[in-house]
N, C-alpha and C positions, 0 to 999 in steps of 0.2 A: 504493500499500499504506500502511495506516495506521501512524503511526509507533509505536503500541502495540496491535497486533493481539491481542485476547484469545482465547487458546485454553483452554477449561476441559475437563479430563478427568475423568469420573466413573468411579472404579475403579482401584485401584493394584494389580492383580494383574499377570500376565505381560503382556497385551496392554497395558494402561494404562501400565504403567512403561515398557515398550519405546518406546512411542509418545512418552512424554515425554521420554526420553532422545534421542530422534531430533530431536524438535522444539527442546527446550531447548538442545542441544549443537551445532545448526547454527550454524557461523560466518556464513554469509550471512543468518541471521535473526536473530542474537543481539540486535541493536539494534532489531529491529522487532516481535518477538513476545514475548509475556509468557504463560508456561504455568502453569497452576494446576491441580493435582491434588486431587480430592475423595475421600476414603477413610474409611470409618468408624473404622478403626484405625490407629495412628501406625506400626505394622510392615508390612513385607512378608511375607505368607504364603506359605510353599512349599507349595502344596496337594499337589504330589506326594509329600510326606513325612507327610501327615496319617494315613496308616494306620499309620505306624510310631509317631506319638503316641498314637493311639487304643489300639495294644497295649501301649504303655508302653516300646517299645523307644528312644523319643526323648522327651526332656521337653518339647520345643517345636518349632514349625515356623517360629516368628518370626524373620525376620531385619531388624536395624535398617534402616529406610527410608534413612537418611543414607548407608549403604553401597551402595545399588542406584539412587537416584535423583538425577539431575543437581540439583547444588545451586542451579542458575538456576531451578529449577521451584519454585514455591511449594506447600505442602501445606497442605491444610485437613482437619483431623480432624473430620468431621462426615458425616450421613448425608443424601444428597439424597432428598427426598420428592416433588418435582414439578418438572419441566422446562416452562417457559413457552416455546414455540417462536415465538410470535407476538413477545413482547416480548423473547426471547432472555435469559431470565433462569432461574437455578436456585435453587430454595428448600429450605430445611434443616429438619430435624427439630428442631435446637435453638432455632430462632427467630431465628437469626442473619440480618443483612440479606441478601436475594437477591444472588446473583453474576452479573454480567452476562458474556455472551461474544459473540465474533464468529464463533467456530467451536467445536463442542462435539463431543468424543469420547465414546461411550456404550459403556463397557467394563466394566460391573458383575457380569460373572462369572455363576456359577450357584449355585444353592441346593439344599436338600433337595427331592425332588421332591414335587409336591403329591399325587402318586397313592401316596405313603408311607403304610403303616397307621399309624394312631394308636397310640402306644405304642412304635414302633420307635425304635431309636437310629440315628445317621447318622455320615456323616464329611464333610459337605459345607463345613464351615468349622472354624476353630480352636476355636470354643466347643463345637460338637458331639462332635469328636473328644476333647477333654479331659473332657467329660462321659461319653463311652464308657469312656475310660481308668479313671475312677473306679469305673464300674458293673463293669468287668472285674477290677479289683483286689480287689473285695469279694466276688467269687463264691466259692463253697466247692469244694473237690475234687470233681469229677464232675458239676459243673454243666453243662447244656446251653446252647451259644451258637449260634444260628441265623443265617446271612448269606443275605440274599435278594438273588440276582442271579448270573449267569454270566459277566459281563464282567471286564475287566482289574482294576478296582478291588476288586471282590469276590474275586477271586483273590489279589491281593496282601494283602488284609485277612485272609482265612481262613489264608493261609500264615503271617502275622505273628503272628496270634493263637495258632495251634496251636503254633508254635515257642517262643513266650514264655510259654504256660501249658499245657505238656503234659499237666497232670491234668484240663483241661476238655475236655469232648465237643463238637467243632466239626462244624457240620453246614452244607454249602453247598447251597442251593436254588435251581435255574435253571429258569425258564420254558422255555428251550430245553436245548441241551446245553452243560455247561460248557466254555469256552474254544473254543467253535464257530468264531470268526473266524481261528483259528490254521490253520497247515497240518497235516496228519495227522501228522507228526513233532513239531511243536511242541506239538499238543494231547495228543499221548501222554505227552510229556516233563512237561507241567504237570500231568496227572492223576496220573501216577506219583509226582511230589514231593508232591502233596497227599496221597496214599495213604500215603506214607511218614511223613508228619507226623501220621497219624491222622485226617486230615479226611473226613468221609462226605459224598459227592456224591450229590445227588438231581437227576437230569436230568428236564426235561420235567414240571415241578411248578410250577403257579401257586400264589400265596398270596392269599387272600382278605382275611383279617382276622389281627389278633394281639392279645393283651394281655399283661399282665406275665408271664405263666406259660405261654402257649400260642400256637400258630400254628393257623390253620385253612386248609387247602388248597383248591384250587378243586375237587379231587376229593371234598372233604367230610371229609377226615381231620383229626383233631386231633392236633397233635405238641406234646409238652411243649417248653418252652423258656424258661430263665431269663433269658436276655438275647438278644433278636432285634434285628438290624442290618439296616437297608435300604440296598442298594448296588446297586439295579437302576435306575441311571440318575439323572439330577438335573433340577431345575427352574431356572427363572430368574426373578429379582425382578420385581415388578409395575410398577416404576417408569415404564417406557415406555408400558405401557397405561394406567396411572393418570394420566398425563401427556396422554393424547390422540393419541399418536404412532402411526403405523401399525404394527402387530404381528401375527404370525402367531397360530394357535390357541394355541400355548404360552405367548404373551406374549413372544416375541422380537421385537427392532426389525426392521423389514424395510428392507433397504438394497438398493442395485443392485451392479452388478459391480465398481465402484470403491470400494465401502463407504460410499457417500453416500446419505442418505435422500431419494427423490425429491421428496417432498412438501415437504421443509425441507432444501434442499441445503447449509445451513451446519452440519448435524447428521450425524456420521460414526458408524460402529459398527465395533466389533471383538472377538473373543472368543465365550464361550460363549452369550452373551445376544443375538446378532445373526442374523437370519435372511437369508443371502447367496443369490443365484439358483443353482439346481443347475448351470447352465451352467458355472460355476466353482468351485463349492463343494460340490456334491452329495456328494463323497466325503469331505469333512471331519467329523471326529468332536470332540466336546467333548474338549479336551486342551490341555496347555501347548505340545504339537508345533504345534498350529494356531494357538494365541493369539499366540504370539512373531511370526510371519510376518504375521498379520493386524494387528497392533498396528504393525509397522513399515510396512505397506502404507498403512494409515490415515493415518499420519504422512505419508508420501509423497504421499497423495491431498491432504490439507490444504495441504502446500506447493505442489503444483501448482495448487490453486485460488488460494493466495496471489499466484502468478505468472502468473495469468490464463491457465493452461494447463489443458486437458483432462487430468482424472485417468485414469490407465491402469487397466484391468481387473485384479484380483488374481489370481495364479497362485501356488498353494502346494500342495505334496504332501508325502507321506510317504517315509520311508527304511526304518525299522524301527518295529516295537513292542516296547517294553521293558517287562518284568514282573519283579519282585521276588518271590522265593518264600522269604521269610524273610531273615535276616541273612547266610546263607552259601551262598545259592544264587539263581539267576535264569535268565532265559531272554530271548534277543534273537532275535525273529522279523523276517528281513527281508521287506519288502513292496514293492509296486509304488508309483508315485506315487499312484494313487488307493486305496491301503491294501489291495489284495489280496494274501494271503500267497505268498511265493516259497518255493523249496525249502530254502534255506540257514537253519539254526538254530544259535545258540550257547546252550548250556545248562550247568546245574550252576554250580560255584564259578565258572568263568570268566565265565559269563552273568551271575552276580550282581555280579562286579566290573565288567564292562562296564555293566551297569544303573546301578550307583553313580557311575560316571564320567560318564555320560550325565546323571544328575540334577545332578551339580556343574557341568556344562557350562551348564545352562539360566541358572544364576546369572552363569556366566562370560560368556554372550552378552550378558545384560544389563548387566553392568558394562563390558563392551567397547564397547557403544553409548554409555554414559555417558563414557567416556574419548574416544571418536571417534564422532561421528555419522555414520550411514551405514555403519559398519563390519560389521554384521550382515548376513549373506547366507543364503539359505535354498533349500531343494529347491523346484524350480517344480512345479506341478500338471501333471496328465495333459494330452496334446494333445486339443483339441476332436475329436470323432467327426466324421467327413466324413458329410454327408448321402447316404443311400441313394437 
């Protein structure tokens, strides 16, 4: 093992910081590994809070990086624009000297979807959430706000905006049915809460285009809209594709079951921007609930490689889906490891309190890993299906 094995982590979100803390905090590796984290901003961004920022319920989702990242990990505030897998170097937008690595973790997270209509606002990052907050604060009484998407992000955003701005007309437009991934009782509770907040729900309605003042649906209707928000999924940065790394059609880095890139085994991946085989990750959705265990497992795979051991396949599953429905209500939907809804649902004020506690726990798990490497444990994934 090299005396100064260099691990570079691109991205300081949930996956990247979790991995950095596990590697930098390892007592067995403390004299052998140097961890460098590359991130465009100096703060850690709680993405699960961005809908609150957008609505103006919270001023910022930024957390000082020094409070969540192990002090033995170096932080470079810059944007990676190219990975050279042959010479094992990372190049930067600022023009600073390329950074060499022995192992690299690709954890760049997600961005606004490429399919988002031109002119739509978003909540993919701190900048877009702040931009939306400014727009909402300037809307006049009775203005129409249209949120495109029927998943968890769009539900949280519509409830937050409707509660914060009761004078606005909030409309939720979904290609399918709003909250269709929940159980019948969970779906009913969400829709009832949204209706009580005055949110108009339009199921089974696609959106073709939008401009500053209107939306055109796939059915040919034109709907007035003073502020249109795209929350129907996310995209990923083009860094892997632009670097010539193996990617899927969406631009996600292709890795194997241990989170290592088969063509370049010194490159690992974790989080939203990675395509993992369905055999172990077909059930995983873009979420911090998936990013945290993937980051921890990627670190474990790097450690195994350092010890000349074969990395184990990742196993990560879900326990609940957590939805905030404004500042005074929420819903906790219990799920199977492969994310199918169970019957138990916690709703209302108690659901809101539980959702808030779980949001706080995400930082607690990251800081726990900072204090003691290896402390973070997670729910395992579903058992493989036996061949018929």
